[in-house]
N, C-alpha and C positions, 0 to 999 in steps of 0.2 A: 217513381223515383226507385231503384234497385238501392237495397244498403250494400256499401262495401264492405268487405270481410279481408280482417284484417290477421295476418298471419303473426300469432305474439311468441311461437316456436324459438326463432333464433333471439327474441330478448331474451326468455326465458333460460337458453344455455349461458347465453353470457352475463348474466344477473350473478351467480355466485363469484364470477372474476370480477366485476367490478365490483362489490359488495367488500371480496377481499380483499381488491386494491384501494378503496375507502378505509377499511379498518386498519389495516396494516401499513399505510404509504400517507395519504392524503390529512387522514386525522390525525397523528401525530407532528407530523407539519406542521398542522392547523396548529397544534396544542403548543408546540414550541412556540412557535408564532407571538402567540399571544402573551405566552409566560414570559418571554422575555419583554415582554412589555411591562411588567411588574416588578416588585420588590418583593419577593417572596423567598423564604427560607423553607427547611425542610418539618418545620412546625406548621408553618403556615398552609404546606403541602397537604399534610394531613387534618388540619381544620379546613380546608377549601378555601383559603382567606389570602392576604397578598394586596398591596397597594399599588393600584396602576401608576405608573410614573410617565408611559409614552417612552419617547425614546433616547432616555436617559439611558438605559446600558450600552446601547450604540454607540452615546457621543461620549463614553467614557473610556471606551476602548486607546483610541487617539492618546489618552491621556495614561493610561497605564502601561507602567513598564515592564510588567512581566508578562503584558500579551506579546508587545514588540519583541522578548525575548522569545517566546515560544513560535513567535510566526518567524524568527532567523535561526530556531533551533530547527524546524519543521523544513525549511527550504533545504539544510543541509542534511538534515535526516532523509529527505527523501529523495532528495537529487541524487545523493549517493547511494543510496537505495536503489530507484528505479532503473538509473544505467547501468550498476551492477547485475539485475535482474535480467534485465533483457539482454543485455550483450551478453552473461553468460548463458542465459537461454538459448538465445543463438547456437554461440559456439557448442555446448551440448547435446543440442539438438541436433546440429550438422553433424556431427559425432556419430550420433546414433544413427542417422540415418545411412552413413555411409555402409557401403556393403563390405566395406572389410573389417565391420565392426561385429562383433557374434555375441550370443545371448545379449542384444539391447532389449529386449521384454525384460529381463533381468535386473539390467539395471536403470533401466526406468523405473519396476519395485521399487530399488535402492533412492533413487532420488525423489521419491513422492514422503519417504519416513518422516523428514524434517519439514515440509510441508504440512501433514495428516496429523503430527505429534502436536499436542494439548502447548500451548505459549505459557502453559506456567512450568512445563516439563522441561520444554526447551530454554527457558530461563534460569532454570535453578541448573540446569546440565552447563552452562555455559558460566553462572558463578562459582561453579566448582571448578570451572577452568580458570577465570581471572581473578579469582579473590585473592587480595594482598597477602592472608595470612596462610588460606588453607588452598589452596587455587593450587591446578595444576602445571601451571604454563609460569609463575611466577617460583615457585620448588624447582621446577624444571631449571628454568634459567639462571639460577644461582650457581648452578655447576657446570654449564654450558656454556661453554667461548664461542660455539656456532652460533647459536641465537642471540649471543650478546651482538656480536658482529651484524647480525641482520636484524638487529635494532628491537629485539623482543627481550631486550635488559627485564631484572626483575624492578615492578615498579608499578604504580596505584594504577591500574589500569581504570577499574570501575570508580575510583573517589578522586580521579585528576580532572577536573573542570575542562583544562583544554582538549581532550585526548576523548572523554566518556562518550560525547558525540559520533565518534568514528567509529569508536569501538560496538556501539548500539547499531551502527547504520551496516557494520560488518555481520553480527548478529544476522541481523535482518535479511541480510542478503541470504547468507546460508539457509533462513530458512523459507522466504519466499522462491527461488529461483526455481524449485522442483515448477509452480503455476507455469512460470515462462516456459519450463521446457515442455511441458504440455501443448502450451497454446503453439509452440513454435513446430514439436514433431507432427500438428495437425496441420501444417502449414508444408513442411516437407514431402506430405503423404500428400498432398493434393498435386504438387509439381511433378507431370509425364516426366518416366523415364527419358523418354525418346527423346525430349529439349537436347538431356545431355550429350547423348550417345550421338546427338546430329553435332552438338558444339566442339565434343571430343573429336567427328573426324574431320570438321572445318580444322583443326588444329588448335585449339582455345586451349590456355591452360585452367588448372584448377582454379587460380585466382580470377581469371577472365567468368568462369563460369558459374563461380560464385556471385561475382559482382555482377555480371549482365543477364542472368538470368533466375539466381537465386532470389536475391534481396529483391529488385522489383517483386515477381510473384508471393515474393513474403509481407509485402507492404502491409496486405489487410490486416492479418496476422499479428503484425508487430504493433499496428495503429490499436488494436483493441487490445492486447497485451499491455500495451502503455494505458493507456485509460483504465483498465483493471486495476494496474500495478500501482498506478499513482494514489486513485482513489482507496484501495486498501490501505497501501501504504500512510497518506494522511489518516487515516483513521484507526493506526495502532498505537496503542494504550496499555495494552496488557502487559507486553514483552517487557517495555519502559519500567512498566509498573510496580514488574516484580525484581527488576534487577538493579533499578537506582531508585522510584517514587521519584522521578525526577532530578534527583540532584546529582551531585555535591551544586548546592546555594543555585536551583533551579537549572543549573547548567544542559542537564538532559532533557529536560523540560518541554516537551513537542503542544503544539496546537491540543491536538485531542487530548492529549493526558491533562494541560492547562483546565479546559473545560471539564474534565471527568474531577480536577481534585478542588476545581471551585465548587462547585455542584454539590459533591458529596463529601469533601473533606472541609469546608470551608461554611458548606450549606447555602449561599448563594446561587438557589434554583436559577430564578430572574437571569442574572449577567450570564450564567453557563446555560440559558437557552439562547442568549443572545449571542456566546460564543461560537454553539453548534449551527446557528443560522449561517453565521458569517463563513464556517469549514464547510458549509451545503453549499455557497456561493463560491469559495474557494474552487472547489471539486469540478463547479459549473465550467466555471472559467476555465480550468484548467482544461478540460474535456474540449471545448467549443476551439480554445488553442489550437489544441493537437488536429482536429478536423479542418480547420482553416488552413494549419500549416500542410498536410496532407494530401488538400485538394488545390492548393496554387502547386504542389511539386506534379500532381498529375495533369492540371492544366500547362503549366510549362514543357510537360514530353509530351 
């Protein structure tokens, strides 16, 4: 019998990628899950301690009012941010792709500035705009009848619990729209101009061309944009941490920031790890719902 020769070259080529996947994705996820089954503090982390308590951290969540408050704030923050960013991304990308638009490359570079800027810099920039005592907008609106009529009268933008989450959503839309513009611009560039020319010859209006040609062909890009924007927004905490720290009275504390504060401010690493697992499951669930919705739409067509 002849010995079978095995070719180990393909395995050796993918081995570094597998090791990297395990080290930066699978191992931290498993570590977080096992940590969520413990009652662990920052001191326990340094001394490799912690007491095993099973699923008590997960069972405590439904009875934690701050958890439900963070869920409510996350729904508002993510919902407004995602709708605003994706909608603005499609609109701005359509303008940039228009033949009447000149210097579109320059405008794309300008739109990228908020996205590539550090969240800390963006946060302090908006603090200087909305701050009640030193902010540009409250100072300007105090002497401007037009701004007062537009509903921008002097008020506590960042310390008013009833509006602060909406102000933060607006700031996040300003920062994150550039990503949507890039995604949708790639979609517009993939659509052949011949389709628009043929529709124009057939007498289709600009709205009909957009609704019947652009939107159907943009669906894959819109889907990816929705998934990425939702996951990114659900994990935003640094912007809110710098601007409000989750205040006032937890009015702007989203789930990601609540997880951060629980782990590093309160030192409850076990509970924070459980919250991070729940946050991951929420992201996976929303992604699955997006995929199911778009698949049903395609099958219906």
